[in-house]
Phi, psi and omega in degrees: 000314185291332180290339177258355183264134178297159178298145179309318183289346173246033175237133176247131178252114181255115178265121180243171184301331185257003177145196183260134173248128178255128182239127173277121176285147187236074181294341176291331178270322187214069186300323179291318179294317179295320179300314182294318179297316180298316181297316180295312177300320181297330177263010175077016181308316185282339186298122181087359178280144184279160162273083193279341182226115183221116181244119184300137181076005180229279184196168178241124183245134181213198178086010177252109185297340179275340184071013181258344185091002182243356184264172179199196180263179178272004177276156181292152173297155184255149174287147181302136169235063184286139176263137174296146182305332181290340182262321182204144182226158176278100177238177180300128178092352175295137177253123182235166177264133172281154180204169170277195175297339180279120184299337183258039185241005178297142184223284183232339184281139182225170176216152176241130181282132170274336184206164180295150174212089182299334177303336180274340184304133179068004184247340181226152181282129176262125182238349182189177177212147176283127179253339169203152179097013176301330178298330176286318174301322181298337183269358178296137185297130183277156177258185182233172181074177181295333183265357176069026178296131185261131169272134183047061185293158169292154179234159174289121175291309176198154178223119183226148170289137184304328179296336182266357185274160174300136182282336184278062176224059185298332184293330186295309179295324180299323178292324183277352185301320179290327179297323180299311183295337184273358176244100182297139184300324181292343179254007183291000000 
């Protein structure tokens, strides 16, 4: 079990209305983005933020405290940390950073992929991957229209770095062990 579980300091626990999503942070791919997400999560920035843009068969986007898609944190925007497609790809469960047309504008908004989207490979920063709880991600309320804007969206109940989470939850990693093996590292 422990050999397939990410280190607690590189684990993000995302609590949603339907359960817990465990995300393995990937500092080897995006050290600055991982550091910023960890800092924001540690101060409770993401707690209560909506999944304002959710497109079925594509992705769920959140991390904007305004819920408009134009907000961010008080931390600086980040320089792009794009991975070449040979190193990491946008597949089901991949976590990426949202940005404007400026590649160096990622701040706090992120998205989780429902399905592969090779058009994003090398164009957006990959900072993590879901290792358990994709069934919970699949239950996030979908939006409508071409942009997937959600009315009365689901919200992040809490987002915490695993090292800060209670240690007495042995059943959670055991449930997620199969999920780890189903997401090849090369495709994360």
